[in-house]
C-alpha positions in Angstrom: -21.8 -47.3 -25.9 -24.2 -47.7 -23.0 -24.0 -45.2 -20.2 -25.4 -45.3 -16.7 -27.3 -42.3 -15.5 -25.2 -39.5 -14.1 -26.1 -40.0 -10.4 -25.2 -43.7 -10.6 -21.9 -43.0 -12.4 -21.0 -40.3 -9.8 -21.9 -42.7 -6.9 -19.9 -45.5 -8.4 -16.8 -43.3 -8.9 -17.1 -42.0 -5.3 -17.4 -45.6 -4.0 -14.4 -46.8 -6.0 -12.3 -43.8 -4.8 -13.1 -44.4 -1.1 -13.0 -48.2 -1.1 -10.0 -49.0 -3.4 -7.4 -47.7 -0.9 -8.8 -50.0 1.8 -8.2 -53.1 -0.3 -4.7 -52.0 -1.6 -1.7 -53.5 0.2 0.1 -50.4 1.4 3.6 -50.2 2.8 4.2 -48.9 6.3 4.9 -45.3 5.1 2.1 -43.5 3.2 1.8 -44.8 -0.4 0.3 -41.6 -1.8 -0.4 -38.0 -1.1 -3.2 -35.9 -2.5 -3.6 -32.3 -3.3 -4.7 -29.5 -5.7 -3.4 -29.3 -9.2 -3.3 -26.3 -11.5 -2.3 -26.0 -15.1 -3.1 -25.2 -18.7 -4.9 -27.3 -21.4 -4.0 -26.9 -25.0 -6.5 -28.4 -27.5 -5.2 -30.2 -30.5 -8.1 -29.4 -32.8 -7.7 -26.3 -35.0 -11.5 -26.0 -34.9 -11.6 -25.8 -31.1 -8.7 -23.3 -31.1 -10.6 -21.1 -33.5 -13.8 -21.4 -31.5 -12.4 -21.1 -28.0 -8.8 -20.0 -28.2 -5.5 -21.9 -27.9 -5.4 -22.5 -24.2 -7.7 -23.3 -21.4 -7.4 -23.2 -17.6 -7.2 -26.5 -15.7 -7.7 -27.1 -12.0 -8.0 -30.4 -10.2 -7.2 -32.8 -7.5 -4.6 -35.5 -7.9 -2.1 -37.9 -6.2 1.6 -37.8 -5.8 3.5 -41.0 -4.9 5.5 -41.0 -1.6 6.9 -44.6 -1.4 10.4 -44.9 -2.9 11.3 -47.0 -4.8 7.8 -47.9 -6.0 6.8 -50.7 -8.2 3.7 -48.7 -9.2 0.3 -48.0 -7.9 -3.2 -47.2 -9.1 -4.0 -43.5 -8.6 -7.2 -41.4 -9.2 -7.3 -38.0 -10.7 -10.1 -35.4 -11.0 -9.9 -32.2 -12.9 -11.9 -29.4 -14.5 -10.9 -27.9 -17.9 -12.4 -24.5 -18.6 -12.2 -22.7 -21.9 -14.0 -19.5 -22.9 -13.6 -17.4 -26.0 -15.5 -15.9 -29.0 -18.8 -16.1 -27.0 -18.3 -19.9 -26.6 -17.7 -21.9 -23.5 -16.4 -25.4 -22.7 -16.2 -27.3 -19.4 -14.8 -30.8 -19.3 -14.6 -32.8 -16.0 -12.4 -35.9 -16.5 -12.3 -38.5 -13.7 -9.6 -41.1 -14.3 -7.7 -44.0 -12.7 -4.2 -44.8 -13.9 -1.3 -47.1 -13.2 1.6 -44.9 -12.1 5.1 -46.4 -12.6 8.2 -44.7 -11.1 11.6 -44.9 -12.7 14.7 -45.2 -10.5 15.4 -47.1 -7.4 17.3 -44.7 -5.2 15.4 -44.1 -2.0 17.3 -40.8 -1.3 16.6 -39.2 -4.7 14.6 -36.0 -4.6 13.8 -36.3 -8.3 11.6 -39.2 -9.4 10.4 -39.5 -13.0 7.2 -41.4 -13.7 4.6 -42.4 -16.4 0.9 -43.0 -15.8 -1.4 -44.5 -18.5 -5.0 -43.7 -17.5 -8.6 -44.1 -18.5 -12.0 -42.9 -17.1 -15.1 -40.9 -17.8 -15.5 -37.3 -18.7 -18.5 -34.9 -18.4 -18.9 -32.4 -21.2 -20.8 -29.1 -20.9 -20.3 -26.8 -23.8 -22.0 -24.1 -25.8 -20.1 -23.6 -29.1 -21.0 -21.8 -32.3 -18.6 -23.2 -34.9 -16.9 -21.3 -37.7 -19.7 -22.4 -40.1 -22.3 -20.7 -37.8 -23.9 -23.9 -36.3 -24.6 -23.8 -32.6 -24.1 -26.8 -30.3 -25.2 -26.7 -26.6 -24.5 -30.1 -25.1 -24.2 -31.7 -21.6 -23.2 -35.4 -21.7 -20.9 -38.1 -20.5 -18.1 -39.6 -22.6 -14.9 -41.4 -22.1 -11.3 -40.4 -21.8 -7.9 -42.1 -21.9 -4.3 -41.0 -22.3 -0.8 -41.0 -21.0 0.8 -38.7 -18.3 4.5 -38.3 -17.8 6.5 -36.1 -15.4 8.6 -36.0 -12.3 8.1 -35.7 -8.6 10.3 -33.4 -6.5 10.5 -34.7 -3.0 7.2 -36.0 -1.7 5.1 -32.8 -2.1 5.5 -31.4 -5.7 4.7 -33.0 -9.0 5.1 -31.5 -12.5 3.5 -33.3 -15.4 2.5 -33.3 -19.1 -0.6 -35.3 -20.0 -2.3 -36.1 -23.3 -6.0 -36.7 -23.1 -8.0 -38.5 -25.8 -11.7 -37.7 -25.3 -14.8 -39.2 -27.0 -15.8 -36.9 -29.9 -19.0 -35.0 -29.4 -21.1 -33.1 -32.0 -18.3 -33.4 -34.4 -15.8 -31.7 -32.0 -12.5 -33.2 -31.1 -11.6 -32.2 -27.5 -8.2 -34.1 -27.4 -5.3 -32.1 -26.0 -2.2 -31.6 -24.0 -2.2 -30.5 -20.3 0.8 -29.1 -18.4 0.3 -29.0 -14.7 1.8 -28.9 -11.2 0.4 -30.7 -8.1 1.1 -29.9 -4.5 0.4 -32.7 -1.9 -1.5 -31.5 1.2 -2.4 -34.8 2.9 -1.3 -38.5 2.8 -3.1 -41.9 2.9 
């Protein structure tokens, strides 16, 4: 897989994030709200759980849909996964876009379930000595994809479960399940 240099990739991601809402056809009310997200990340790999522990901290910035009913929209998400344990450390920064589909058609409902398949890029920064005693210190870009499902309460709070598939690196499998909550602070 051919990767652009890091500066070009970050610039492209920022440009897409800023420009894409300008081209989207938005209804009169705001179509999305954005705000901080906090949660936990649970790695699937037994090797990663042995090397770093069974849970990691996750913070980020994501979107919550406002329009109801919604036929769906493309939404960005940026997060930071931090795991430290057994003198090892792991930082993963996934930046994704996904198509969010809302279930239900009742405009007055305060509870709105949704699904969001997504794909994007991920930056890895880790220093891990595996159980065999081999040390790996790596900083690189990779890919990520997965599926998020959850529900929105009103127009401000979102609770979700998300499974990320990450590009393997140095023989490590960083795939895992995230449980998080997002609170909308501003709307577009």
